[in-house]
N, C-alpha and C positions, 0 to 999 in steps of 0.2 A: 909403869902405869899405862903408858901409851900402847904398849904391846897388848894389854888386855883389850883396849878399845879397838885396836887394829884387828885382832882375832875376831872380835864380835862383829865388826863391820864387814868383814869378808863373807859372812854368812848372809848378808842382806842381798836380796835380788833387786832388779831395776825398779819394780813396783814399790818395794819398801823405800828405796831411796827417793823416788819421786813423791811418794806420799809424805815423807819427812820434809822435803823441800816445800810442798804445798802447805804443810802445817806451819813451817817457819814464815811463809809469806802471809798466811792468815793471822799469825801472831803479830807480825809487824803491822798489818792493817789495823788490828785491834789497838795496838799502842798508839798509832797515828790518830785513830778515832778518839782515844782518851786524851791525847795531847796534840791538838791540831796545830800548835805553834811550830811543830817539827816541820810541817810543810811550807812554812814561811822561809826556810833556808834557801839559799841560792842553789840552783840546779847543779852547779859545778861541784859542790860538796858531795852530792850524791854520785856524780860521775867519778870523782876521785875515789870515793869509798868502793864503788863497783870495780874500778881498775885495781885498787889495792887488794881487794878480796879475790880477784881473778888471777893474780900473778902466780900464786903457788899452784893452783890446779893446772894452769897452762904449762908451767915449768915441769910439773910432774908428768903430765900427759905427753909432752914433746921431748922428754929427756931420753938419753941413750939407754939408761937403765930400764926404761919401760919396754924397749925393743927386745930385750933378752927374755927368754921363756922362764 
């Protein structure tokens, strides 16, 4: 199943990827607007989630496997 998504994602350009990121941000803002109690969480929860979400992309980007053509 992941191979299917991987093949499809390889066809996306930088503009497509950035537009998908913007859509995700606006979706998150809509959720926060509907459920404002989310923003009452301590800032460190958001920092922790940001770090956890960034680990895999950073590891992939800086891995030795990414250096090979």
